[in-house]
N, CA, C and O atoms as CSV, one atom per row, in Angstrom:
chain,resi,resn,atom,element,x,y,z
A,1,MET,N,N,149.381,-29.097,12.102
A,1,MET,CA,C,150.796,-29.407,12.084
A,1,MET,C,C,150.952,-30.867,11.683
A,1,MET,O,O,150.215,-31.744,12.134
A,2,GLN,N,N,151.933,-31.096,10.824
A,2,GLN,CA,C,152.237,-32.451,10.388
A,2,GLN,C,C,153.704,-32.747,10.685
A,2,GLN,O,O,154.592,-31.983,10.308
A,3,ILE,N,N,153.942,-33.855,11.358
A,3,ILE,CA,C,155.309,-34.271,11.668
A,3,ILE,C,C,155.505,-35.662,11.094
A,3,ILE,O,O,154.721,-36.573,11.363
A,4,GLY,N,N,156.575,-35.823,10.291
A,4,GLY,CA,C,156.867,-37.095,9.646
A,4,GLY,C,C,157.460,-38.114,10.592
A,4,GLY,O,O,157.483,-37.925,11.808
A,5,GLN,N,N,157.939,-39.197,10.009
A,5,GLN,CA,C,158.538,-40.303,10.744
A,5,GLN,C,C,159.998,-39.990,11.077
A,5,GLN,O,O,160.667,-39.258,10.348
A,6,ASN,N,N,160.477,-40.549,12.177
A,6,ASN,CA,C,161.882,-40.440,12.584
A,6,ASN,C,C,162.345,-38.994,12.734
A,6,ASN,O,O,163.471,-38.657,12.365
A,7,VAL,N,N,161.482,-38.145,13.271
A,7,VAL,CA,C,161.828,-36.748,13.538
A,7,VAL,C,C,162.299,-36.656,14.983
A,7,VAL,O,O,161.652,-37.179,15.890
A,8,SER,N,N,163.427,-35.990,15.190
A,8,SER,CA,C,163.964,-35.797,16.524
A,8,SER,C,C,163.878,-34.315,16.871
A,8,SER,O,O,164.359,-33.463,16.125
A,9,ILE,N,N,163.257,-34.019,18.019
A,9,ILE,CA,C,163.077,-32.632,18.450
A,9,ILE,C,C,163.742,-32.460,19.804
A,9,ILE,O,O,163.433,-33.175,20.757
A,10,GLY,N,N,164.667,-31.496,19.880
A,10,GLY,CA,C,165.415,-31.244,21.100
A,10,GLY,C,C,164.613,-30.513,22.165
A,10,GLY,O,O,163.475,-30.099,21.942
A,11,ARG,N,N,165.237,-30.365,23.327
A,11,ARG,CA,C,164.602,-29.697,24.462
A,11,ARG,C,C,164.322,-28.228,24.158
A,11,ARG,O,O,164.995,-27.606,23.336
A,12,TYR,N,N,163.322,-27.697,24.834
A,12,TYR,CA,C,162.950,-26.278,24.774
A,12,TYR,C,C,162.533,-25.836,23.375
A,12,TYR,O,O,162.750,-24.688,22.989
A,13,PHE,N,N,161.938,-26.746,22.627
A,13,PHE,CA,C,161.409,-26.444,21.295
A,13,PHE,C,C,160.198,-25.537,21.445
A,13,PHE,O,O,159.331,-25.777,22.285
A,14,GLY,N,N,160.146,-24.496,20.625
A,14,GLY,CA,C,159.016,-23.570,20.664
A,14,GLY,C,C,158.281,-23.551,19.346
A,14,GLY,O,O,158.889,-23.604,18.277
A,15,LEU,N,N,156.967,-23.474,19.432
A,15,LEU,CA,C,156.124,-23.492,18.248
A,15,LEU,C,C,155.004,-22.483,18.464
A,15,LEU,O,O,154.359,-22.466,19.513
A,16,SER,N,N,154.782,-21.643,17.457
A,16,SER,CA,C,153.724,-20.650,17.556
A,16,SER,C,C,152.951,-20.628,16.258
A,16,SER,O,O,153.536,-20.541,15.178
A,17,GLY,N,N,151.642,-20.706,16.362
A,17,GLY,CA,C,150.834,-20.697,15.154
A,17,GLY,C,C,149.439,-20.184,15.421
A,17,GLY,O,O,148.938,-20.220,16.545
A,18,VAL,N,N,148.827,-19.705,14.357
A,18,VAL,CA,C,147.461,-19.187,14.470
A,18,VAL,C,C,146.550,-19.791,13.411
A,18,VAL,O,O,145.473,-19.254,13.151
A,19,GLY,N,N,146.955,-20.889,12.800
A,19,GLY,CA,C,146.050,-21.556,11.893
A,19,GLY,C,C,146.516,-21.746,10.466
A,19,GLY,O,O,145.745,-22.239,9.643
A,20,SER,N,N,147.727,-21.381,10.139
A,20,SER,CA,C,148.240,-21.678,8.801
A,20,SER,C,C,148.671,-23.144,8.841
A,20,SER,O,O,147.869,-24.001,9.214
A,21,SER,N,N,149.902,-23.453,8.472
A,21,SER,CA,C,150.330,-24.847,8.612
A,21,SER,C,C,151.836,-24.939,8.783
A,21,SER,O,O,152.600,-24.131,8.255
A,22,ILE,N,N,152.233,-25.949,9.538
A,22,ILE,CA,C,153.637,-26.263,9.722
A,22,ILE,C,C,153.799,-27.740,9.364
A,22,ILE,O,O,153.113,-28.602,9.913
A,23,THR,N,N,154.720,-28.017,8.432
A,23,THR,CA,C,154.991,-29.386,8.001
A,23,THR,C,C,156.460,-29.689,8.212
A,23,THR,O,O,157.330,-28.951,7.747
A,24,ILE,N,N,156.732,-30.775,8.913
A,24,ILE,CA,C,158.091,-31.263,9.120
A,24,ILE,C,C,158.125,-32.669,8.528
A,24,ILE,O,O,157.455,-33.575,9.025
A,25,GLU,N,N,158.907,-32.848,7.464
A,25,GLU,CA,C,158.954,-34.140,6.783
A,25,GLU,C,C,159.796,-35.151,7.553
A,25,GLU,O,O,160.312,-34.843,8.627
A,26,ASP,N,N,159.934,-36.349,7.009
A,26,ASP,CA,C,160.655,-37.452,7.644
A,26,ASP,C,C,162.138,-37.147,7.861
A,26,ASP,O,O,162.752,-36.375,7.125
A,27,ASP,N,N,162.688,-37.783,8.897
A,27,ASP,CA,C,164.133,-37.794,9.174
A,27,ASP,C,C,164.734,-36.420,9.422
A,27,ASP,O,O,165.896,-36.190,9.090
A,28,VAL,N,N,163.973,-35.514,9.993
A,28,VAL,CA,C,164.462,-34.174,10.319
A,28,VAL,C,C,165.011,-34.181,11.748
A,28,VAL,O,O,164.412,-34.760,12.655
A,29,LEU,N,N,166.156,-33.528,11.930
A,29,LEU,CA,C,166.754,-33.338,13.257
A,29,LEU,C,C,166.549,-31.879,13.646
A,29,LEU,O,O,166.957,-30.975,12.918
A,30,ILE,N,N,165.921,-31.652,14.784
A,30,ILE,CA,C,165.712,-30.302,15.289
A,30,ILE,C,C,166.425,-30.213,16.629
A,30,ILE,O,O,166.069,-30.910,17.578
A,31,SER,N,N,167.422,-29.361,16.700
A,31,SER,CA,C,168.225,-29.230,17.914
A,31,SER,C,C,167.458,-28.500,19.015
A,31,SER,O,O,166.290,-28.151,18.845
A,32,GLU,N,N,168.117,-28.279,20.123
A,32,GLU,CA,C,167.516,-27.592,21.264
A,32,GLU,C,C,167.262,-26.114,20.964
A,32,GLU,O,O,167.940,-25.501,20.138
A,33,ARG,N,N,166.273,-25.565,21.654
A,33,ARG,CA,C,165.938,-24.129,21.624
A,33,ARG,C,C,165.587,-23.616,20.235
A,33,ARG,O,O,165.830,-22.447,19.935
A,34,VAL,N,N,165.026,-24.455,19.392
A,34,VAL,CA,C,164.569,-24.037,18.066
A,34,VAL,C,C,163.158,-23.484,18.201
A,34,VAL,O,O,162.334,-24.033,18.933
A,35,PHE,N,N,162.884,-22.388,17.486
A,35,PHE,CA,C,161.569,-21.756,17.497
A,35,PHE,C,C,161.043,-21.691,16.067
A,35,PHE,O,O,161.720,-21.183,15.174
A,36,ILE,N,N,159.840,-22.205,15.855
A,36,ILE,CA,C,159.197,-22.166,14.544
A,36,ILE,C,C,157.880,-21.424,14.695
A,36,ILE,O,O,157.081,-21.749,15.573
A,37,THR,N,N,157.648,-20.429,13.848
A,37,THR,CA,C,156.402,-19.689,13.894
A,37,THR,C,C,155.809,-19.536,12.503
A,37,THR,O,O,156.528,-19.374,11.517
A,38,GLU,N,N,154.506,-19.591,12.445
A,38,GLU,CA,C,153.814,-19.362,11.174
A,38,GLU,C,C,153.143,-17.996,11.154
A,38,GLU,O,O,152.369,-17.688,10.248
A,39,SER,N,N,153.449,-17.172,12.171
A,39,SER,CA,C,152.860,-15.831,12.208
A,39,SER,C,C,153.731,-14.889,13.025
A,39,SER,O,O,154.500,-15.317,13.886
A,40,TYR,N,N,153.597,-13.612,12.743
A,40,TYR,CA,C,154.218,-12.587,13.573
A,40,TYR,C,C,153.353,-11.334,13.513
A,40,TYR,O,O,152.579,-11.143,12.576
A,41,HIS,N,N,153.494,-10.497,14.510
A,41,HIS,CA,C,152.702,-9.269,14.576
A,41,HIS,C,C,153.170,-8.273,13.530
A,41,HIS,O,O,154.363,-8.146,13.255
A,42,THR,N,N,152.215,-7.576,12.960
A,42,THR,CA,C,152.540,-6.440,12.100
A,42,THR,C,C,152.280,-5.171,12.898
A,42,THR,O,O,151.615,-5.208,13.934
A,43,LEU,N,N,152.789,-4.078,12.430
A,43,LEU,CA,C,152.636,-2.820,13.156
A,43,LEU,C,C,152.265,-1.693,12.187
A,43,LEU,O,O,153.035,-0.748,12.012
A,44,PRO,N,N,151.083,-1.789,11.554
A,44,PRO,CA,C,150.700,-0.742,10.610
A,44,PRO,C,C,150.342,0.586,11.287
A,44,PRO,O,O,150.409,1.639,10.654
A,45,ASP,N,N,149.960,0.539,12.577
A,45,ASP,CA,C,149.579,1.764,13.292
A,45,ASP,C,C,150.322,1.795,14.619
A,45,ASP,O,O,149.925,1.125,15.572
A,46,ALA,N,N,151.392,2.563,14.683
A,46,ALA,CA,C,152.236,2.610,15.871
A,46,ALA,C,C,151.528,3.215,17.085
A,46,ALA,O,O,152.036,3.115,18.201
A,47,THR,N,N,150.373,3.835,16.888
A,47,THR,CA,C,149.644,4.433,18.010
A,47,THR,C,C,148.693,3.440,18.672
A,47,THR,O,O,148.048,3.767,19.668
A,48,TYR,N,N,148.605,2.243,18.130
A,48,TYR,CA,C,147.681,1.222,18.621
A,48,TYR,C,C,148.496,0.073,19.207
A,48,TYR,O,O,149.527,-0.280,18.635
A,49,PRO,N,N,148.076,-0.527,20.329
A,49,PRO,CA,C,148.867,-1.607,20.936
A,49,PRO,C,C,149.147,-2.759,19.962
A,49,PRO,O,O,148.260,-3.174,19.216
A,50,VAL,N,N,150.350,-3.257,19.972
A,50,VAL,CA,C,150.773,-4.325,19.068
A,50,VAL,C,C,149.878,-5.547,19.206
A,50,VAL,O,O,149.505,-6.156,18.203
A,51,ARG,N,N,149.531,-5.912,20.424
A,51,ARG,CA,C,148.744,-7.129,20.631
A,51,ARG,C,C,147.376,-7.094,19.981
A,51,ARG,O,O,146.760,-8.143,19.791
A,52,HIS,N,N,146.881,-5.906,19.632
A,52,HIS,CA,C,145.573,-5.776,19.005
A,52,HIS,C,C,145.654,-5.574,17.493
A,52,HIS,O,O,144.633,-5.374,16.836
A,53,GLN,N,N,146.849,-5.625,16.950
A,53,GLN,CA,C,147.007,-5.439,15.514
A,53,GLN,C,C,147.064,-6.791,14.801
A,53,GLN,O,O,147.073,-7.847,15.435
A,54,SER,N,N,147.101,-6.731,13.507
A,54,SER,CA,C,147.012,-7.948,12.702
A,54,SER,C,C,148.308,-8.771,12.745
A,54,SER,O,O,149.336,-8.333,13.261
A,55,HIS,N,N,148.211,-9.963,12.189
A,55,HIS,CA,C,149.349,-10.870,12.068
A,55,HIS,C,C,149.684,-11.072,10.599
A,55,HIS,O,O,148.810,-11.022,9.734
A,56,SER,N,N,150.945,-11.298,10.337
A,56,SER,CA,C,151.362,-11.791,9.032
A,56,SER,C,C,151.481,-13.301,9.182
A,56,SER,O,O,152.148,-13.790,10.094
A,57,ILE,N,N,150.833,-14.036,8.287
A,57,ILE,CA,C,150.746,-15.483,8.429
A,57,ILE,C,C,151.293,-16.164,7.176
A,57,ILE,O,O,151.059,-15.701,6.060
A,58,GLY,N,N,152.013,-17.252,7.362
A,58,GLY,CA,C,152.490,-18.042,6.230
A,58,GLY,C,C,152.906,-19.426,6.669
A,58,GLY,O,O,153.446,-19.586,7.764
A,59,PRO,N,N,152.667,-20.433,5.842
A,59,PRO,CA,C,153.035,-21.803,6.208
A,59,PRO,C,C,154.548,-21.985,6.287
A,59,PRO,O,O,155.312,-21.258,5.652
A,60,VAL,N,N,154.956,-22.959,7.073
A,60,VAL,CA,C,156.365,-23.332,7.190
A,60,VAL,C,C,156.478,-24.796,6.767
A,60,VAL,O,O,155.689,-25.642,7.188
A,61,HIS,N,N,157.476,-25.077,5.924
A,61,HIS,CA,C,157.691,-26.442,5.439
A,61,HIS,C,C,159.176,-26.769,5.573
A,61,HIS,O,O,160.030,-26.041,5.067
A,62,ILE,N,N,159.472,-27.869,6.257
A,62,ILE,CA,C,160.852,-28.320,6.439
A,62,ILE,C,C,160.993,-29.662,5.734
A,62,ILE,O,O,160.317,-30.629,6.082
A,63,GLY,N,N,161.878,-29.714,4.739
A,63,GLY,CA,C,162.063,-30.901,3.911
A,63,GLY,C,C,162.778,-32.034,4.624
A,63,GLY,O,O,163.481,-31.830,5.614
A,64,ARG,N,N,162.581,-33.224,4.100
A,64,ARG,CA,C,163.129,-34.437,4.720
A,64,ARG,C,C,164.656,-34.394,4.803
A,64,ARG,O,O,165.344,-33.823,3.957
A,65,GLY,N,N,165.144,-35.027,5.867
A,65,GLY,CA,C,166.580,-35.166,6.034
A,65,GLY,C,C,167.313,-33.898,6.415
A,65,GLY,O,O,168.540,-33.850,6.332
A,66,THR,N,N,166.596,-32.877,6.827
A,66,THR,CA,C,167.213,-31.590,7.175
A,66,THR,C,C,167.634,-31.585,8.639
A,66,THR,O,O,167.027,-32.251,9.478
A,67,TRP,N,N,168.679,-30.826,8.930
A,67,TRP,CA,C,169.165,-30.655,10.297
A,67,TRP,C,C,169.048,-29.176,10.643
A,67,TRP,O,O,169.622,-28.324,9.965
A,68,ILE,N,N,168.307,-28.878,11.695
A,68,ILE,CA,C,168.128,-27.508,12.178
A,68,ILE,C,C,168.990,-27.358,13.425
A,68,ILE,O,O,168.756,-28.039,14.423
A,69,GLY,N,N,169.986,-26.475,13.379
A,69,GLY,CA,C,170.932,-26.304,14.476
A,69,GLY,C,C,170.330,-25.645,15.698
A,69,GLY,O,O,169.210,-25.135,15.661
A,70,ILE,N,N,171.082,-25.661,16.773
A,70,ILE,CA,C,170.647,-25.134,18.060
A,70,ILE,C,C,170.324,-23.636,17.976
A,70,ILE,O,O,171.066,-22.867,17.365
A,71,GLY,N,N,169.227,-23.240,18.588
A,71,GLY,CA,C,168.877,-21.828,18.697
A,71,GLY,C,C,168.333,-21.180,17.438
A,71,GLY,O,O,168.257,-19.952,17.378
A,72,VAL,N,N,167.956,-21.945,16.439
A,72,VAL,CA,C,167.464,-21.390,15.172
A,72,VAL,C,C,166.027,-20.900,15.329
A,72,VAL,O,O,165.233,-21.509,16.047
A,73,ALA,N,N,165.697,-19.802,14.658
A,73,ALA,CA,C,164.323,-19.307,14.546
A,73,ALA,C,C,163.912,-19.398,13.082
A,73,ALA,O,O,164.628,-18.922,12.202
A,74,ILE,N,N,162.763,-20.007,12.822
A,74,ILE,CA,C,162.233,-20.140,11.468
A,74,ILE,C,C,160.956,-19.323,11.403
A,74,ILE,O,O,160.008,-19.579,12.145
A,75,MET,N,N,160.933,-18.343,10.517
A,75,MET,CA,C,159.840,-17.385,10.434
A,75,MET,C,C,158.762,-17.830,9.448
A,75,MET,O,O,158.972,-18.783,8.698
A,76,PRO,N,N,157.605,-17.150,9.438
A,76,PRO,CA,C,156.481,-17.547,8.583
A,76,PRO,C,C,156.803,-17.506,7.094
A,76,PRO,O,O,157.618,-16.706,6.635
A,77,GLY,N,N,156.138,-18.393,6.353
A,77,GLY,CA,C,156.237,-18.384,4.900
A,77,GLY,C,C,157.503,-18.993,4.345
A,77,GLY,O,O,157.816,-18.799,3.170
A,78,VAL,N,N,158.242,-19.729,5.167
A,78,VAL,CA,C,159.542,-20.271,4.765
A,78,VAL,C,C,159.421,-21.744,4.383
A,78,VAL,O,O,158.750,-22.525,5.057
A,79,THR,N,N,160.086,-22.104,3.286
A,79,THR,CA,C,160.268,-23.505,2.919
A,79,THR,C,C,161.756,-23.805,2.969
A,79,THR,O,O,162.557,-23.133,2.319
A,80,ILE,N,N,162.115,-24.810,3.738
A,80,ILE,CA,C,163.493,-25.287,3.791
A,80,ILE,C,C,163.504,-26.604,3.026
A,80,ILE,O,O,162.774,-27.534,3.368
A,81,GLY,N,N,164.330,-26.680,1.996
A,81,GLY,CA,C,164.368,-27.859,1.131
A,81,GLY,C,C,164.907,-29.089,1.824
A,81,GLY,O,O,165.325,-29.042,2.981
A,82,LYS,N,N,164.891,-30.192,1.095
A,82,LYS,CA,C,165.366,-31.455,1.657
A,82,LYS,C,C,166.883,-31.443,1.816
A,82,LYS,O,O,167.605,-30.802,1.052
A,83,HIS,N,N,167.339,-32.164,2.821
A,83,HIS,CA,C,168.766,-32.377,3.097
A,83,HIS,C,C,169.540,-31.068,3.259
A,83,HIS,O,O,170.630,-30.912,2.708
A,84,CYS,N,N,168.977,-30.142,4.007
A,84,CYS,CA,C,169.656,-28.875,4.310
A,84,CYS,C,C,170.249,-28.928,5.708
A,84,CYS,O,O,169.879,-29.765,6.532
A,85,VAL,N,N,171.176,-28.017,5.953
A,85,VAL,CA,C,171.702,-27.787,7.294
A,85,VAL,C,C,171.503,-26.302,7.575
A,85,VAL,O,O,171.911,-25.451,6.785
A,86,ILE,N,N,170.873,-25.999,8.708
A,86,ILE,CA,C,170.688,-24.609,9.121
A,86,ILE,C,C,171.573,-24.396,10.342
A,86,ILE,O,O,171.391,-25.043,11.373
A,87,GLY,N,N,172.534,-23.484,10.216
A,87,GLY,CA,C,173.536,-23.245,11.257
A,87,GLY,C,C,172.959,-22.700,12.545
A,87,GLY,O,O,171.908,-22.059,12.551
A,88,ALA,N,N,173.657,-22.961,13.630
A,88,ALA,CA,C,173.234,-22.550,14.965
A,88,ALA,C,C,172.927,-21.060,15.029
A,88,ALA,O,O,173.630,-20.240,14.438
A,89,ASN,N,N,171.870,-20.727,15.750
A,89,ASN,CA,C,171.448,-19.351,16.031
A,89,ASN,C,C,171.055,-18.547,14.802
A,89,ASN,O,O,171.019,-17.318,14.858
A,90,SER,N,N,170.762,-19.211,13.704
A,90,SER,CA,C,170.331,-18.515,12.491
A,90,SER,C,C,168.863,-18.112,12.606
A,90,SER,O,O,168.095,-18.703,13.365
A,91,VAL,N,N,168.492,-17.088,11.832
A,91,VAL,CA,C,167.098,-16.679,11.704
A,91,VAL,C,C,166.731,-16.845,10.232
A,91,VAL,O,O,167.228,-16.117,9.372
A,92,VAL,N,N,165.852,-17.813,9.951
A,92,VAL,CA,C,165.484,-18.149,8.582
A,92,VAL,C,C,164.254,-17.325,8.199
A,92,VAL,O,O,163.158,-17.546,8.714
A,93,THR,N,N,164.456,-16.372,7.287
A,93,THR,CA,C,163.380,-15.473,6.868
A,93,THR,C,C,162.973,-15.683,5.416
A,93,THR,O,O,161.958,-15.145,4.975
A,94,HIS,N,N,163.761,-16.468,4.662
A,94,HIS,CA,C,163.488,-16.736,3.250
A,94,HIS,C,C,163.688,-18.221,2.975
A,94,HIS,O,O,164.305,-18.932,3.769
A,95,ASP,N,N,163.169,-18.676,1.857
A,95,ASP,CA,C,163.305,-20.074,1.465
A,95,ASP,C,C,164.772,-20.476,1.346
A,95,ASP,O,O,165.624,-19.676,0.959
A,96,VAL,N,N,165.045,-21.733,1.687
A,96,VAL,CA,C,166.386,-22.308,1.575
A,96,VAL,C,C,166.287,-23.474,0.594
A,96,VAL,O,O,165.520,-24.407,0.831
A,97,PRO,N,N,167.052,-23.439,-0.508
A,97,PRO,CA,C,166.960,-24.511,-1.502
A,97,PRO,C,C,167.497,-25.843,-0.975
A,97,PRO,O,O,168.298,-25.865,-0.040
A,98,PRO,N,N,167.061,-26.942,-1.569
A,98,PRO,CA,C,167.536,-28.265,-1.149
A,98,PRO,C,C,169.062,-28.391,-1.255
A,98,PRO,O,O,169.702,-27.716,-2.061
A,99,TYR,N,N,169.619,-29.263,-0.428
A,99,TYR,CA,C,171.047,-29.609,-0.460
A,99,TYR,C,C,171.959,-28.397,-0.256
A,99,TYR,O,O,172.971,-28.250,-0.942
A,100,THR,N,N,171.591,-27.536,0.689
A,100,THR,CA,C,172.437,-26.380,0.981
A,100,THR,C,C,172.627,-26.229,2.482
A,100,THR,O,O,171.877,-26.781,3.286
A,101,VAL,N,N,173.650,-25.468,2.831
A,101,VAL,CA,C,173.887,-25.047,4.204
A,101,VAL,C,C,173.574,-23.558,4.248
A,101,VAL,O,O,174.065,-22.789,3.421
A,102,ALA,N,N,172.753,-23.152,5.218
A,102,ALA,CA,C,172.422,-21.742,5.387
A,102,ALA,C,C,172.705,-21.359,6.833
A,102,ALA,O,O,172.491,-22.150,7.752
A,103,ALA,N,N,173.191,-20.128,7.022
A,103,ALA,CA,C,173.496,-19.662,8.371
A,103,ALA,C,C,173.459,-18.142,8.394
A,103,ALA,O,O,173.564,-17.483,7.359
A,104,GLY,N,N,173.307,-17.605,9.592
A,104,GLY,CA,C,173.384,-16.163,9.782
A,104,GLY,C,C,172.059,-15.543,10.176
A,104,GLY,O,O,171.032,-16.211,10.291
A,105,VAL,N,N,172.126,-14.231,10.377
A,105,VAL,CA,C,170.957,-13.432,10.737
A,105,VAL,C,C,170.900,-12.256,9.784
A,105,VAL,O,O,171.645,-11.292,9.955
A,106,PRO,N,N,170.033,-12.312,8.782
A,106,PRO,CA,C,169.182,-13.439,8.415
A,106,PRO,C,C,170.010,-14.537,7.739
A,106,PRO,O,O,171.101,-14.285,7.229
A,107,ALA,N,N,169.472,-15.752,7.746
A,107,ALA,CA,C,170.186,-16.896,7.168
A,107,ALA,C,C,170.363,-16.720,5.662
A,107,ALA,O,O,169.444,-16.310,4.953
A,108,LYS,N,N,171.555,-17.037,5.197
A,108,LYS,CA,C,171.871,-17.027,3.766
A,108,LYS,C,C,172.563,-18.335,3.418
A,108,LYS,O,O,173.233,-18.936,4.258
A,109,VAL,N,N,172.400,-18.767,2.187
A,109,VAL,CA,C,173.070,-19.973,1.732
A,109,VAL,C,C,174.568,-19.702,1.694
A,109,VAL,O,O,175.021,-18.735,1.082
A,110,ILE,N,N,175.333,-20.571,2.359
A,110,ILE,CA,C,176.788,-20.388,2.385
A,110,ILE,C,C,177.527,-21.517,1.684
A,110,ILE,O,O,178.723,-21.419,1.412
A,111,ARG,N,N,176.796,-22.597,1.393
A,111,ARG,CA,C,177.469,-23.731,0.757
A,111,ARG,C,C,176.442,-24.681,0.170
A,111,ARG,O,O,175.342,-24.836,0.700
A,112,ARG,N,N,176.813,-25.308,-0.924
A,112,ARG,CA,C,176.004,-26.362,-1.526
A,112,ARG,C,C,176.587,-27.693,-1.066
A,112,ARG,O,O,177.805,-27.873,-1.061
A,113,LEU,N,N,175.716,-28.630,-0.678
A,113,LEU,CA,C,176.177,-29.931,-0.203
A,113,LEU,C,C,176.432,-30.867,-1.370
A,113,LEU,O,O,175.672,-30.873,-2.338
A,114,ASP,N,N,177.492,-31.657,-1.288
A,114,ASP,CA,C,177.780,-32.666,-2.311
A,114,ASP,C,C,176.653,-33.673,-2.370
A,114,ASP,O,O,176.044,-34.000,-1.351
A,115,GLY,N,N,176.379,-34.161,-3.561
A,115,GLY,CA,C,175.336,-35.163,-3.726
A,115,GLY,C,C,173.994,-34.577,-4.084
A,115,GLY,O,O,173.109,-35.291,-4.555
A,116,GLY,N,N,173.830,-33.292,-3.868
A,116,GLY,CA,C,172.569,-32.657,-4.237
A,116,GLY,C,C,172.522,-32.441,-5.733
A,116,GLY,O,O,173.474,-31.937,-6.328
A,117,ASP,N,N,171.411,-32.822,-6.339
A,117,ASP,CA,C,171.308,-32.673,-7.787
A,117,ASP,C,C,170.325,-31.581,-8.165
A,117,ASP,O,O,169.917,-31.491,-9.324
A,118,ASP,N,N,169.942,-30.761,-7.222
A,118,ASP,CA,C,168.944,-29.731,-7.463
A,118,ASP,C,C,169.634,-28.457,-7.961
A,118,ASP,O,O,170.424,-27.852,-7.237
A,119,ALA,N,N,169.338,-28.061,-9.173
A,119,ALA,CA,C,169.976,-26.884,-9.779
A,119,ALA,C,C,169.664,-25.607,-9.022
A,119,ALA,O,O,170.445,-24.658,-9.088
A,120,SER,N,N,168.534,-25.548,-8.296
A,120,SER,CA,C,168.188,-24.323,-7.566
A,120,SER,C,C,169.188,-24.042,-6.456
A,120,SER,O,O,169.389,-22.883,-6.091
A,121,ALA,N,N,169.823,-25.082,-5.907
A,121,ALA,CA,C,170.820,-24.868,-4.868
A,121,ALA,C,C,172.020,-24.124,-5.427
A,121,ALA,O,O,172.502,-23.180,-4.801
A,122,GLN,N,N,172.509,-24.526,-6.586
A,122,GLN,CA,C,173.651,-23.850,-7.191
A,122,GLN,C,C,173.282,-22.426,-7.584
A,122,GLN,O,O,174.086,-21.507,-7.434
A,123,GLY,N,N,172.083,-22.249,-8.078
A,123,GLY,CA,C,171.630,-20.911,-8.449
A,123,GLY,C,C,171.587,-19.976,-7.256
A,123,GLY,O,O,171.981,-18.815,-7.362
A,124,ALA,N,N,171.110,-20.472,-6.116
A,124,ALA,CA,C,171.026,-19.641,-4.914
A,124,ALA,C,C,172.406,-19.213,-4.450
A,124,ALA,O,O,172.597,-18.063,-4.053
A,125,LEU,N,N,173.359,-20.114,-4.493
A,125,LEU,CA,C,174.707,-19.792,-4.062
A,125,LEU,C,C,175.345,-18.797,-5.020
A,125,LEU,O,O,176.033,-17.872,-4.588
A,126,GLY,N,N,175.125,-18.979,-6.305
A,126,GLY,CA,C,175.665,-18.055,-7.291
A,126,GLY,C,C,175.077,-16.663,-7.162
A,126,GLY,O,O,175.804,-15.673,-7.247
A,127,ASP,N,N,173.779,-16.573,-6.958
A,127,ASP,CA,C,173.122,-15.276,-6.791
A,127,ASP,C,C,173.628,-14.571,-5.553
A,127,ASP,O,O,173.815,-13.354,-5.565
A,128,GLN,N,N,173.854,-15.319,-4.479
A,128,GLN,CA,C,174.327,-14.725,-3.243
A,128,GLN,C,C,175.732,-14.175,-3.402
A,128,GLN,O,O,176.043,-13.105,-2.879
A,129,ASN,N,N,176.583,-14.894,-4.118
A,129,ASN,CA,C,177.950,-14.442,-4.295
A,129,ASN,C,C,178.011,-13.148,-5.087
A,129,ASN,O,O,178.965,-12.387,-4.931
A,130,LYS,N,N,177.026,-12.872,-5.930
A,130,LYS,CA,C,176.994,-11.611,-6.678
A,130,LYS,C,C,176.909,-10.433,-5.718
A,130,LYS,O,O,177.465,-9.368,-5.987
A,131,ASP,N,N,176.199,-10.626,-4.573
A,131,ASP,CA,C,176.065,-9.557,-3.585
A,131,ASP,C,C,177.401,-9.197,-2.956
A,131,ASP,O,O,177.583,-8.074,-2.486
A,132,ASN,N,N,178.342,-10.146,-2.942
A,132,ASN,CA,C,179.632,-9.926,-2.283
A,132,ASN,C,C,180.677,-9.330,-3.220
A,132,ASN,O,O,181.777,-9.004,-2.773
A,133,ASP,N,N,180.371,-9.180,-4.483
A,133,ASP,CA,C,181.347,-8.628,-5.436
A,133,ASP,C,C,181.490,-7.128,-5.291
A,133,ASP,O,O,182.269,-6.510,-6.016
């Protein structure tokens, strides 16, 4: 696990890992009751106890200047770009582009932040809006 400079982590922070990697860059705010995991149980054989089955593993990367709201869960294999806001009680299951606000279960990009010059943020918002048509 790598934690950058000026990172603030709230009370009741939970972290679960089995050997992949978790990176939190500089100036990240992590609110209370946030859970970050780099693994979760798979269930390929429902007749066998879950605790004895395999894990799905993937690194987690949180970009600089990001704010993670209260009660958020960040799942394996997720990259959250720089200067993002993740809304309270969201479950992040997919990558979040830089300079965006994402919220919900599962979290989806709901807004692009002013000042962001990353074209992938606008693309993500545009692609998401197609689903609502």
